[in-house]
Structures are given as structure tokens and as C-alpha cells.
ROLOPA-570005 format. One record per residue (C-alpha): x, y, z. Coordinates in steps of 0.2 Angstrom, whole numbers, padded with zeros to 4 digits, always signed. Layout:
BEGIN
XYZ ...
! end
This chain:
BEGIN
+0541+0532+0332 +0533+0518+0347 +0540+0522+0362 +0531+0505+0369 +0547+0502+0378 +0549+0517+0386 +0531+0517+0392 +0532+0499+0398 +0547+0504+0409 +0538+0521+0416 +0524+0509+0424 +0535+0495+0428 +0544+0509+0439 +0527+0517+0445 +0524+0499+0453 +0538+0497+0463 +0538+0511+0471 +0517+0512+0473 +0525+0494+0483 +0537+0502+0495 +0528+0517+0498 +0512+0512+0503 +0519+0497+0513 +0523+0506+0528 +0507+0504+0537 +0512+0485+0536 +0528+0488+0543 +0524+0500+0556 +0514+0485+0562 +0529+0472+0558 +0542+0481+0567 +0531+0484+0584 +0531+0465+0584 +0549+0461+0578 +0562+0473+0585 +0551+0478+0602 +0548+0498+0598 +0534+0508+0604 +0519+0515+0591 +0526+0531+0595 +0544+0526+0589 +0537+0516+0575 +0526+0530+0570 +0543+0540+0563 +0544+0527+0548 +0530+0540+0539 +0542+0555+0541 +0556+0548+0533 +0546+0543+0520 +0537+0558+0517 +0549+0571+0521 +0563+0566+0510 +0550+0564+0496 +0548+0584+0499 +0566+0590+0503 +0574+0579+0487 +0560+0585+0475 +0564+0602+0479 +0582+0599+0479 +0583+0589+0461 +0570+0596+0453 +0578+0613+0444 +0594+0601+0441 +0584+0587+0433 +0589+0593+0412 +0608+0591+0422 +0606+0574+0428 +0596+0567+0413 +0580+0558+0415 +0585+0542+0413 +0601+0544+0421 +0590+0549+0439 +0579+0536+0438 +0590+0521+0435 +0600+0529+0453 +0582+0526+0460 +0579+0510+0455 +0598+0505+0460 +0597+0513+0479 +0580+0505+0481 +0587+0489+0474 +0600+0492+0487 +0589+0494+0502 +0577+0478+0498 +0593+0467+0500 +0597+0476+0515 +0582+0473+0524 +0582+0457+0528 +0601+0455+0530 +0601+0469+0542 +0586+0464+0550 +0585+0480+0563 +0574+0498+0565 +0589+0507+0559 +0589+0496+0542 +0569+0499+0540 +0572+0519+0544 +0585+0521+0531 +0573+0509+0518 +0560+0524+0519 +0571+0537+0516 +0580+0529+0505 +0562+0524+0496 +0557+0542+0499 +0574+0550+0492 +0574+0539+0474 +0553+0541+0474 +0555+0559+0470 +0568+0558+0460 +0557+0543+0448 +0541+0557+0451 +0548+0570+0442 +0559+0561+0429 +0544+0550+0425 +0533+0566+0422 +0545+0574+0413 +0547+0560+0404 +0530+0558+0398 +0532+0573+0388 +0545+0565+0377 +0536+0549+0372 +0517+0558+0369 +0513+0569+0352 +0497+0577+0359 +0487+0585+0375 +0473+0569+0372 +0489+0557+0373 +0497+0565+0386 +0483+0566+0399 +0478+0546+0395 +0494+0542+0397 +0493+0551+0413 +0481+0541+0420 +0485+0524+0413 +0501+0527+0423 +0493+0533+0440 +0481+0519+0438 +0495+0507+0436 +0501+0516+0452 +0484+0512+0462 +0485+0492+0456 +0504+0492+0464 +0496+0499+0479 +0483+0483+0480 +0496+0471+0475 +0507+0477+0490 +0495+0472+0502 +0494+0453+0494 +0510+0452+0492 +0515+0457+0509 +0502+0448+0516 +0507+0431+0509 +0524+0433+0520 +0518+0436+0536 +0518+0422+0548 +0499+0423+0559 +0506+0412+0571 +0521+0419+0577 +0521+0438+0575 +0539+0437+0581 +0543+0430+0566 +0554+0439+0553 +0551+0428+0539 +0542+0444+0532 +0558+0451+0528 +0559+0438+0516 +0547+0451+0503 +0561+0461+0501 +0570+0448+0490 +0553+0450+0479 +0554+0469+0477 +0574+0469+0474 +0571+0457+0459 +0557+0468+0453 +0567+0483+0458 +0582+0475+0447 +0572+0472+0433 +0563+0486+0430 +0583+0493+0432 +0587+0481+0418 +0574+0484+0407 +0576+0504+0408 +0596+0503+0405 +0590+0493+0388 +0578+0506+0382 +0583+0520+0371 +0575+0538+0380 +0575+0551+0369 +0581+0568+0380 +0590+0578+0366 +0576+0591+0366 +0578+0596+0384 +0598+0594+0386 +0604+0606+0398 +0609+0623+0391 +0627+0627+0393 +0634+0643+0403 +0617+0641+0415 +0622+0640+0434 +0613+0631+0447 +0608+0648+0452 +0600+0651+0436 +0591+0632+0436 +0582+0636+0454 +0576+0655+0448 +0569+0648+0432 +0560+0636+0444 +0554+0650+0457 +0549+0662+0441 +0538+0645+0437 +0532+0644+0452 +0524+0661+0453 +0517+0662+0437 +0497+0665+0438 +0491+0649+0428 +0505+0638+0440 +0501+0647+0455 +0482+0643+0452 +0487+0625+0449 +0499+0622+0462 +0483+0627+0473 +0471+0616+0463 +0483+0599+0468 +0484+0606+0485 +0465+0604+0486 +0464+0588+0477 +0476+0579+0488 +0472+0588+0503 +0453+0579+0501 +0460+0562+0492 +0473+0559+0508 +0459+0563+0523 +0448+0553+0515 +0459+0538+0513 +0470+0539+0530 +0455+0541+0540 +0444+0528+0527 +0448+0513+0541 +0444+0523+0557 +0426+0528+0549 +0423+0509+0546 +0428+0506+0563 +0421+0520+0572 +0406+0526+0565 +0399+0510+0552 +0404+0498+0569 +0415+0486+0558 +0427+0476+0564 +0446+0481+0565 +0452+0467+0551 +0434+0472+0541 +0437+0491+0543 +0455+0489+0533 +0449+0477+0521 +0434+0488+0516 +0445+0502+0515 +0454+0493+0500 +0438+0497+0488 +0443+0516+0489 +0460+0510+0480 +0452+0497+0468 +0439+0510+0461 +0452+0524+0461 +0462+0512+0449 +0448+0509+0439 +0442+0527+0439 +0459+0532+0432 +0460+0515+0421 +0443+0521+0415 +0448+0540+0413 +0464+0533+0402 +0452+0528+0389 +0439+0543+0389 +0453+0557+0390 +0457+0551+0374 +0439+0556+0365 +0432+0572+0377 +0441+0588+0385 +0448+0584+0403 +0438+0598+0411 +0422+0590+0407 +0424+0576+0413 +0432+0580+0427 +0416+0593+0430 +0406+0579+0428 +0415+0568+0441 +0415+0581+0455 +0396+0584+0451 +0396+0566+0455 +0406+0565+0468 +0399+0577+0479 +0380+0570+0476 +0387+0554+0481 +0395+0560+0498 +0377+0569+0501 +0369+0548+0495 +0381+0540+0506 +0385+0549+0524 +0367+0547+0530 +0366+0530+0529 +0380+0529+0543 +0366+0536+0554 +0358+0521+0560 +0371+0509+0558 +0371+0497+0572 +0386+0485+0569 +0381+0470+0582 +0379+0457+0565 +0392+0460+0556 +0403+0447+0553 +0411+0448+0534 +0408+0457+0520 +0393+0452+0515 +0385+0457+0533 +0393+0476+0530 +0382+0490+0529 +0379+0497+0512 +0387+0515+0517 +0405+0505+0519 +0401+0501+0499 +0396+0515+0494 +0407+0529+0501 +0421+0522+0493 +0416+0523+0480 +0421+0540+0478 +0435+0535+0472 +0431+0531+0455 +0425+0549+0453 +0440+0560+0459 +0453+0548+0454 +0455+0557+0436 +0458+0573+0443 +0478+0571+0449 +0482+0566+0433 +0472+0576+0423 +0479+0591+0427 +0494+0586+0429 +0495+0583+0412 +0487+0597+0407 +0500+0610+0415 +0512+0598+0409 +0508+0598+0390 +0503+0616+0391 +0523+0622+0395 +0538+0617+0386 +0546+0603+0385 +0562+0610+0394 +0550+0616+0410 +0542+0598+0412 +0556+0591+0425 +0555+0609+0436 +0536+0606+0437 +0537+0589+0441 +0547+0594+0454 +0532+0608+0460 +0518+0594+0459 +0527+0582+0471 +0532+0597+0483 +0513+0603+0483 +0505+0587+0482 +0516+0581+0499 +0512+0597+0507 +0492+0595+0502 +0492+0576+0509 +0498+0580+0526 +0488+0596+0526 +0472+0585+0523 +0476+0569+0536 +0480+0582+0549 +0464+0595+0547 +0453+0576+0544 +0460+0569+0559 +0454+0586+0570 +0439+0586+0563 +0438+0567+0566 +0442+0569+0582 +0431+0587+0588 +0415+0584+0579 +0413+0566+0572 +0418+0555+0557 +0402+0560+0547 +0405+0579+0550 +0423+0575+0544 +0419+0567+0528 +0404+0580+0524 +0419+0591+0526 +0425+0586+0509 +0411+0594+0499 +0421+0608+0504 +0437+0605+0491 +0425+0597+0482 +0418+0615+0477 +0432+0623+0478 +0439+0612+0464 +0425+0618+0453 +0429+0634+0455 +0450+0632+0454 +0447+0619+0439 +0434+0632+0429 +0448+0646+0431 +0462+0632+0428 +0456+0628+0412 +0450+0646+0406 +0470+0650+0409 +0477+0638+0398 +0477+0645+0383 +0490+0659+0390 +0502+0647+0390 +0513+0641+0377 +0508+0625+0371 +0522+0609+0369 +0530+0610+0354 +0527+0590+0353 +0527+0587+0331 +0547+0583+0332 +0547+0574+0348 +0555+0558+0348 +0559+0559+0329 
! end
């Protein structure tokens, strides 16, 4: 049975939220100009986004089969469509807070439902891993698109202009199209329908029992360590470019996009490769290369003189080499997510997806905080050398995770979708 419409819908859903979630940096800058709020006040927008993701994921993970995956995604798309339309109609700082709270809550619904739905539309573990990587690469394409989309509506000649809010009409249209596509697309959820007679307490207990099984604990730790590493690098790369490589501020931000681009490419290529080889061997090779890249690139930053840097053509080679780590760490997150999900019965995909979202959010926050403290205390090079620690931990954890995989009951996929 062809699932191309479902897959297209999942990709478009992820694309919408990639733009909205990663617009927070741009919006923080703009609300300071437009609404005269302080930097510390504007910084709470990050919390409105991240905390709602974690809290809503925790609340809905065990409840997802009751709601229905398609219904949950439609609700999420409807909420963000409304929030986007509200932004230019009621230009105020409280509206912006509401937007990011709505985006965070909706993304929790989307990610749990999308991850769970993948198990319904793929036939085996290799196809599951392949589509998961394509999905995550499309997310990174959305991140890159967002930079260009928002910049197209910003008026450089008038920083106080609210013309940039017009971008939310465009985003509302995209979210609305995603809603209509999903609404008109049949999704067979009969194999994961909620069991009659089970209470919310029973559902929550099932999720807790799932979380404390040995293989899931190892997976959770692997996902936590990966996101800790990725977010630490992603959050502090512009600062590294500026303070260590001595690049101009605007160029530091622009060249950080190399990391997003290389991550998108890495996940796209992994989507092709994982149809043919085991995820474990691909990730092991990628981690070894990533470690070598750190050791190679960071010494190049020691003797950089940024006085002659005027643009991309005159930037030091380290500014190009280090962000290419994204190419090699990119396949890790979607591949391990796919490995754990495709090893579990379909009914457990929703709760497992909720656990993924919760611990990913915790890992991202922890990584950014740790990297920031090391950066401040010991310098940017030491902070990025620190990435060798999670790389080493991941080599151990993924080996353990791979060896524990056969102990988990595999998903029966031969009857799904038929």
C-alpha cells in the first residue's frame, strides 16, 4: 500500500515547525526593536518554547493513542495557524509569548504523533531508519529556509518597522495547507487503537514501566548525550566564530549556517545509505570521523588573525572545517530513534516518542549550559574539545544499545497498513 501522501504530510508538518521553532533568535532581536523590551525580558521566549515542549510531551505521551495521531497533528496545525494569524493582527510582546507557547505545545503533539505514525507506514527497520533520516533532514531544510524567509520581510532601513510580522501570514498559509493535506489523507490507526477499559493512570504506568526497561534507559542516555553535544555546538558556534576566529558578528552568524546545511545533507545521505547497511556500523564510522574532525579543526583556530576577514572568501579555513562535523553527527539522532521505535510494538510508539521529546529537550538545555560555562571559564577551544567526551560516550552507549536490541520484541510490520 502506498503511503506517499502520509509521508508528504509528515514532511510538511515538520517543515512548518522547523521554521517556527528556530525563529526564536530572529524574533528576540525584533521584539527588542519593536516593543522596547530588554534583552533579559526577550530571552524568556526561549523558555516559552522549550518548557511547553517538555511539559506537553510529558502530559500527552501516554495519552496519544486516546487522542489519535492524526487528530493530534490536526489540532497542532490548527493552533499554530491561529497563532500565526494573530501575530500581525495584535502586534505586542504578549502575543509573541503566546505564539512560542503555542508552537512549543503544538510541536510536542506533532513530534510524538509523527514519530509514532512512522511505524504505521514503514514495512521494516531499514525503511523506518531511512525515512526517519529523510524527515530530520527536511527539518533542517526548514531551519535554513526560515533564515531566508524572515530576512526577506525585515526592513534594514527601519529597525522599528513591524513589516516583518507579515511573514506570519505566509507561515499561516503553509500551516493551513499542511492541515488540509493531512485532513484529506487517510491514516490507518486501527493497529494502535486505545484498549477499552484502560484508565489514564494505566496509560501513564505503561509509559513509566517502558522508561525503566534496560534497553530504553540506555537509549534515553544515548539520545540525551547526543542532543547535549549537538546543542552545545549549535548554540555556541556563532560565539566561537566571533570570539575565537575573530570574524565580524554578521559573518559569525552566517557561517554558523554551515552546520545546519551539513546536518541536513548528512541526514539526507544517511536516508539513502541506511537502506543498505546497519545503523550501528554507519554511526560508529561517523563518530570516529567526527572525533578526528574535532582534533584536526580546532588547532587551526589557534593562530587566526581576523583583521583581514571581510567575508566568506577571506574567512579562516577553521570556520569551514569545524561546522562540517554536522555531516557526521547528523545521522545519529534519527537513526537511534528509529532503532528503538522499530524494536517496540506499535502501541508503544506514542509513549516512546514522548520520552524521546522529553529527554531531548533536557539534553539540549544541559548541553547549552555546560558548553557556556566551559566557554566562559576555559575558552572556546576547550569548550569545543569537550565534544570529544560525548563522542566517546556515544561509541560505548551505541555499542551497548546495539547488543541489547535483539532482547526487545520486534514490531510486527507485515500487516500494517493493509
